[in-house]
Residue, then its C-alpha position, 0 to 999 in steps of 0.5 A: m715895194e711893188e707887188n711883183e718886187i715883193e714876189e721876187l723877194l719872197k722867191e729869193y728868200k725861199n731859195r735861201g732855204i727859209e721855211k714856209d712859216e718863217l716866209d709867211f711871217i716875213k711876208e706879213n712884215i713886208y705888207k704890214s710893218n714900217l720896216t724897210k727892205e734893207q731891215i727885212d733883208e738883213y735878217a731874212k736868213p734860214e738860221y732863224n726860226l719863227y720865234q726868233l724872227e718875231e723878236i728881231y722884227g718886233g724890236l725893229n718895229n718898236g724903234l730899236t736900231k740895227e746896232q741894238v738888235d745885233l746885240y741879240s740877233d745871234p741865232k745861238f740865242w733862244d727866242e726867250q733869251m732874245a726877248v729878255i735882251r729886247d725888253a732891256l733895250e726897249e727899257g733904255m738900257t745901255k750897250e754896256q748893261i746889255l753885255i752883262l746879261a747877253n751871255q749865251e750861258f744864261i737861260s732866259y730866267q737868269m737873264e731876267e734876274i740880271r735885267k731886273g737888278l739893272k732896272h732897279g739900279l743895282s751897282k756893277e759890284q752888286i750885279d757882278l756878285y750874282a751874274k754868274p752861270e753857276f747860280d740858277w735863277k732862283q739863287m740869283l733872285e735871292i741875291r738880288l732881293g737882298f741888295e734891293n732890300y738894302l742888305k750890305l755886300e758883306q751880308v749878301s756875300m754870306y749866302a751868295n754861294t752855290k753851296f746854298n740852294d735858293e731856299q737856304m739863301e732865302q732863310i739867310r736873307l730873311s734872317f738879316e732882314r729880321g735884324l740878326t747880326l753877322s755873328e748870329v746868322s753865321i750859326l745858321a748859314d751852314p749848308k748842313f741845315d735845310w731851310a726849315q732848320m735854318q728858320e728855327i735857329a733864326n727864330g730862337l735867335k730872334n727870341d733872344l736865346n743865347f748861343e749856348q741855348i741855341s747850341f742845344f738844337a742847332d744840330p742837323k741830327f734834329g729835324w726842324s719840328q724837333m727843333v721847335e720843341i726844344r726851342l719852345g722848352l728853352e723859351h719857356g724856361l726849362n733848364k739844361e737838365l730838363l731839356f736833356v730828358y727829351a732833346k734826343p733825336d730818337f724822339k719824334w716831335m710829337q713825343m717831345k711835345q708831350m714831355r715838354l708839356g709835362l715839364e712845363g706843367g710842373l711834373t718832375e723829371e722823374q715823373v716825365m721819365l716814366y713815359a719818356n720812351s720812344d716805343l710809346s706812341y704820342d697818344q700813349m704819352e699824352e694819356m700818361r702825362e694827363q694821368l700824372e697831372r691829375e694825380r699831382f693836383n688831386p693826390t687822392i686819385e692815386q690813393d684811390m687807384q692803389m686801394 
C-alpha cells in the first residue's frame, strides 16, 4: 500500500474507536508483516485489545487461514485462551479437535490440559472424561497423566470425580501405577482421607499388609504421621493386642513412636503401659523407655535403684 493509503486506513481505524496502542500495533503489521489489507482490516476492531490482536495477527503471520483464526477470534476469549487455541492450530490439530478445547468456560490452563491430551493421542472417550469446566486444571492434569501412563478407563474413572482434589487424585493415580488393584485402591479412594493419609494406606497395601491390618489405621481420626507409626508396628510384627496399646488418636505420633519402639524392643505390654500416658512428653516417654530397656538387659540396675 502507498503511504497516503496507509494513513487513510489508520485514520479510518481510529474513527472506529481503536485505541492508540492497538493502532500502533496494526500500523506495525501493515509495514512489517506479509498480511494483506483484507486480513488486517478483518480484525481491526475496537473490541480487541492489544494482546488479542497479537494472537490473531500472529496466527495469520504463521500461516493460519481465516477459517482457522476465526475459531479463536471471538473477543470473548481472553488472549491467554486465544494463545492456547492458536498453538493447537499451529500444531496441526483439526477443527473437530479444536472445538473440544475452544470453550469459553475453560480458562487457559484447562485448555492447555486438553490440548496436551489431544497432542499425546488420547482418545475422544478419554478426553471427554476430563474436558469438563467443573474440573480445575490440576485435576485435569491428574486425569490426563493417568491415561498417558497407561491406566485403564475404569482405573482413571475411580478418581475422575470433583469430590477429590488434585492431591488426592494424584495419590490414587500413583497407587494404580504402583500396581495396586481396584479393590485395594478403593480402600484409600475416599475423600475423607487427605492425600498424605491416602499415601500411608497405599504404603501399607504395597508392603503386603492385609485388609484387616490396614483397617487398624485407615481411619481419618488418625493423622498421616500417626498412621505411619501404626503401619510400622504392623510391618514389624506387632499383634492386635500390642497395637491397641498405642493406636489411639489421643497420642501424638512421636509418643506413638516411643511406645512402638518399646514393644518392638521386647518390653512387655505392662511395661509400656507405665509410660503410655498422653500427658507425658515425647522426651519423658523416651527416657522412661530407655530406663526400662536398661533394666531388662541388666536387672541389677533395678535392684541397685531399690537399695
